[in-house]
PAVOMAR-850115 format. One line per 5 residues: number of its first residue (from 0); their letters; for each residue x, z, y of C-alpha. Coordinates in steps of 0.001 Angstrom, whole numbers, plus 500000, padded with zeros to 6 digits. Example, Ala and Ser with C-alpha at 12.3 -4.5 7.8 and 13.67 -1.06 7.14 Angstrom:
REM PAVOMAR-850115
0) AS) 512300,507800,495500  513670,507140,498940
***
This chain:
REM PAVOMAR-850115
0) MARSS) 501203,520703,500480  502964,521555,497255  505283,518912,495885  503414,518660,492591  500166,517732,494342
5) TTADV) 502026,515198,496487  503111,513328,493386  499925,513891,491398  498447,510439,492014  498961,507149,493752
10) FTAVA) 496488,507867,496554  498130,511132,497526  501620,509637,497408  500614,506770,499698  498879,509098,502147
15) EAHRR) 502281,509670,503810  503042,507051,506489  506761,506697,505673  505922,505889,502062  503546,503168,503193
20) DILDA) 506318,501824,505422  508643,501703,502427  506055,499856,500357  505550,497401,503221  509306,496840,503400
25) LIPGE) 509397,496080,499672  506677,493417,499786  509151,490515,500151  511169,491718,497152  513538,494341,495884
30) KAVGT) 515890,496105,498255  518683,498620,498105  518302,502054,499676  520806,501123,502403  518744,498108,503390
35) LVEDL) 515606,500238,503585  517475,502761,505744  518408,499981,508177  515005,498280,508110  513059,501491,508707
40) SMSQP) 515498,503412,510938  515237,506423,508664  517983,508592,507244  519236,507917,503732  518050,511314,502444
45) QVSKH) 514551,510660,503845  514326,507232,502239  515612,508584,498922  513119,511452,498978  510193,509107,499578
50) LRVLS) 511442,506628,496971  511596,509462,494446  507932,510331,495098  506901,506670,494898  508858,506324,491666
55) EVGLV) 507272,509423,490134  503792,507933,490531  505010,504535,489361  504527,502611,492605  508167,501520,492708
60) RCRAV) 510696,500752,490001  514436,500991,490233  517166,499016,488533  520884,499595,488700  523254,496834,489707
65) GRRRL) 526687,498370,489584  526577,501396,491858  523599,500118,493813  519978,500941,493063  517477,498220,493837
70) YRIEP) 513837,499166,494319  510768,496988,493943  507012,497465,494042  505243,497911,490724  502082,495851,491329
75) TRLRP) 500122,497095,488318  500110,500624,489759  498296,499305,492838  495221,498569,490705  493497,501886,491617
80) FHEWL) 493629,500824,495281  492221,497423,494489  489350,498876,492467  488578,501467,495128  488648,498942,497964
85) AKYEQ) 486514,496449,496027  483461,498683,496529  483965,498639,500292  484607,494912,500282  481247,494352,498585
90) ALDAR) 479505,496543,501162  481215,494703,504019  480282,491322,502536  476654,492422,502286  476637,493489,505941
95) LDRVD) 478238,490242,507041  475598,488330,505064  472890,490251,506941  474540,489415,510283  474709,485762,509254
100) DYLTE) 471000,485808,508350  470183,487431,511698  472170,484818,513636  470454,482043,511707  467065,483512,512640
105) LQKGE) 468116,483733,516309  469176,480080,516277  465870,479027,514735  464025,480961,517453  465964,479188,520213
110) ER) 465217,475774,518725  461463,476354,518985
***
């Protein structure tokens, strides 16, 4: 896959498992590259490469503290995921409601 298409959108960037691991590692708060390297048992160049892609699509932000670079998740860029998943959540809720109705009917049948 060409690099430009990898960084074209949030969905494509997150399709790579190591990038999802990095996002997971950043959930508690911002971390330096070295900490991510240790946490994820990845090489520094690998982590930096994936952070660059995540930064290009706006999923992570970086701030400099002296010579260190601290990365954090940019929650507003996760909105496309939330909107996309909301459709599936509604469908799942509807199915669970149907299961609940079915179980209620079964219970009424046993009581008779």
